[in-house]
N, C-alpha and C positions, 0 to 999 in steps of 0.2 A: 504494500500500500504506500502510495506516494503523497506527500504533503501538497495540497493545493490551496493557495490563499483564498481564492474565490469560493471554493467548496467549504472551507472552514468558516468563512464569513457567513455563508448561507446557513450553516449548521448552528452557529451562535445566534443568528437572528431568529431562527425558527424555534429555538429551545430556550425558554425563559430561565431555567435553572443554570444552564450553561452560560447564558448571557450575564447572569448575576456573578458567576464565578469569574468571568472575563473582566468585568468591571472591578471586582475586588482585587484581582491579580494586578491589574494596571495601577490601581491606587496604592495598594500595600507595598508593591515592589518598585513602583515608579517606572514601570516599563512603558515603552512606546507600543502603540497598537499592534504593529507587526510582530514584535518580540513576544508580546503577551499572547497573541494568537498561536504562535509556534509553541510556546511553553504549554499552553492549554491543550494543544494537539498531542504533544508528547505525554502529558499527564492523564488525559481523559479519553483519547481516541486510540492510540497505538497499543499494540500488545494485548489485545482483548479488553481494552478499556470499556467503560459503560456506554460510550457513544460511538464505538467502532462500527456497529451495524448501521446506525443512522448515517454515518459519514459515507460508508460504502454505498448505501442506497442512493445518495445524492449523485454519486458517480455513475451508477448503473441502476436505473429504476426497476429493472427486472430482477435484481438481486434477491 
């Protein structure tokens, strides 16, 4: 699975809980938007994370 900025942005916008985590991460760590999105991707999406399936479905709606 490969990181896609647009796909991650769509996932964050569609998921209220993930959006909240994104905002908290930016604020607490002082990260720029792009870095916060990548950090969230590695923490919540990759390696069987709770949002992996939703992320994959954005890439392939037939998944």
